[in-house]
N, C-alpha and C positions, 0 to 999 in steps of 0.2 A: 272339487268339481272340474272341469275342462271343458274346453269349446273355442270356437272360432272367435278373434278378436271383433267382435260386435260390439258397437259404440252403444248400442242400443241396451247390452246385458254386461256391463262394467263388471259386475262382481263375478263374473262366471272366469274373465281370465287376468283381471286385473295382478299384476306381482304387488305381493306382502311382504317381500323378504329381501328383492334386493339380485339374486343370484339370475333370474329371467332375462332381468331386463341387462344385465351385462349381457349374458350370450346372447340374445335378442339385436343389439348393439354392436357386437364383432357380425354378426349373420348380415346386418341388413342397416346400418347404420345409415341416413341417408344422407349425398354429397352435396350438402349444403354452404360448405365453408364455416359450420361449425363445429368443433367437437371431434369425434372421430366418423371416421367412414367405412362401412362396414365391406366384407369382402364380397358382397352382390347388393349394392344398394338400392338393384331397381325391380329384387323380388320381392313378390307377394309374400306377406310375414305370416302366420298365423302364432298364435298363442295356444298351446293346449296342456292347462293348469291341472298337474296332476299332482303336486304335492305343499305344504300347508306352509305355515309363515317361519315355522320352523325350516324346513326346508325335508321337513319328514313324511312320508305316504304308504298307503299298502299297495303290493303289487297288484291288488284290484283293480284299485284306480287308477295305478299305470294301466293296464289290460284296456281299463273304459279308454281312454286316451288314446291307445293304439288304436282302438277298433274306432273311432270316430278317423282318426287318420285314414283309415281303407276306405269306408265310408266316404271322404270328403274327397277321396283322391288326392291326397298327399305326397308328391313324388321324393322330396329328402327332408327327415326326420333329421332332428340335433335329439340325444337322448345325453345329459351333462346330468347323470345322475347313476346309480348302484347298488349292490349292496352283494353279499357273500351268494358263490352258486358254482356249479361249471356246466361245460358244455357234454351235454351226453351222446353227442355226434348220430343225435336223429330226432333233432327237432323239440325236444324234451318230451318224446312220447314214450324214452323208454325211465325215464325217470322222473314222469308227471311234471314236469317243470311248466306251470300254465304259462308263464311270462313268455321261455323261451318258443310255444306252443301259437301264441302269439306276434311274437317277432317274423316268423317262419310264415302265417300268414298275411303280413303284412309287405314281406319281402317276396313274396309269391306274386301279391297284388303290385309290384313295382314300386315302392317304397328302399328310398335307400337310407340306409342310420348309419350317422356318424355319429360315434357315443366315448366319452369318458373313458378312459383308462384304469381310473383312478389315483389315488394322491398317498398311499401306502408303503409306494418303495419297495411293492412284490411283483412276483410273478401275476399276471393279470388272469390267468386261467382260474383262478379263485374268486374272480369280481364280474358280476354280472350286472347289465346284456356285454359287455366289451367280451366278455369268454366266450359267448357262441361265435359261430363261428361264419353266420350270414351278415354279420354288422362290419363296420371300418370302426377298427377299435383305433384311438388314438391318443397318444402318448403326447408327454412336453417337452420341450428342448427351451432352452433361454437365450433369448438375442436381446443383445442392448442396443443392437445399432440399425438394426433393419434394413442389414448387408451378410451378405455370404462371407463363407470364408473364414470366418473366428476373427475378426481383425478390432472386434469390439472389447469394449470393459467388461471385465467377470460381471456376471447377474449374481440376485441373494442368494440364487440356488445353483448355478451353475455357469462353466466359463462361456464367453460369446458362441451360438450356436451349439452348443451341446445339450446333451440329456437332464433332463431337470434333475435333482437327486430326491426330492419326491414322490415321480412319479411313478405308477406302475410301470412294466415294462413284457416286452414277451419273448417267450423263450422257444424250442423247438416243441413243444408241446400242442403250442393253435399254428396254426395257419399264417406267417410269417408275412404272407404274399397281399393279405386284408389290413395290417399291422401299418398304420403313417404316425408321423411325426407332426407336429405344428406349434408355434410360437404360444407358453403356457406361463410365460414368468412376468409379472407386473404387468399385466394388460388393463389397457385404459381400454372403458367404454363408459356407456349410458350407463342411468342405475334409475332406481326406482323414485317417482315423487320429481323425477328431474335433475340434469347434471351427472356428474362422471365420476367414477369411482374405480380404482387399480387395485387388481387383484392378482393372487394367480392360482394354476390348477388346471387338472388334463379340463378341467370342464370347461375352462377360456382355449384349449386347444380343439376338443373336436368342434366347435362353431365353425373355425375355418375351415375347417375341411369341409364341413356341411355347405358353408357359403361357396366354396371350391364345386361339388359336387350339384349344385342350382348352377353356378356358372358352361358346367358341361353341356346340364341340362336344356341349357339356354339355347347350345347350337345342336344339339344331338337329344333332340324331345322323345324319341322312342327308346333310349338306351336303356337295359336294362340296368339293376342295381348291381349285377356284378359285372357290366362290361363300363358301369361308371366308375368302380372302384379298379377296374385295369389301368381303364383312361387317368385317373389321378394319379396311379403308380407310376405310367409312363411318363 
């Protein structure tokens, strides 16, 4: 199922796997003096459930979730998910990619997408939706001390402030202007059923960028997805 976080219909959005709750906390964990605080703690947060308890799902369900975002005028969507595929350079019209078509419809309607690059240590050009030119693809870096300049101890997947070994990466096969890196190693965040968990992945990096996009839109409410991307790069 998919839908807004409506307390009257918890079966629609309840997290039965844990991954979604972790991502949500990174985006919007409350600044309440407990646990973790999200990048954009005052944001209006919606859960759009498109995967099952094992973290799997069909593109048709994901597309239905995208259509829900368009209908409900969502401004920023995080997609910490993906599978094999490629960008045809034509919004999926050339290779009949229904997911790409749906992404393009949403972007045209004003949705900014932050998307996990993938965790296979390969070129993200073969991993969608990260390969699509219309989204912000997010790779993962390791940050052990929350400070710049690489002065912290090494993480489990990288030296401090450097690229995580598991992360997919971008080459000149894609528009490098739409690829950003964010912390994705040993990220502490909220977990299903209450409490907290520390996990790693580009899924953890992407919501950092989604939260940053929400912060920018809070002060630039009429910004297009392309201008949000450029602002984050700047």
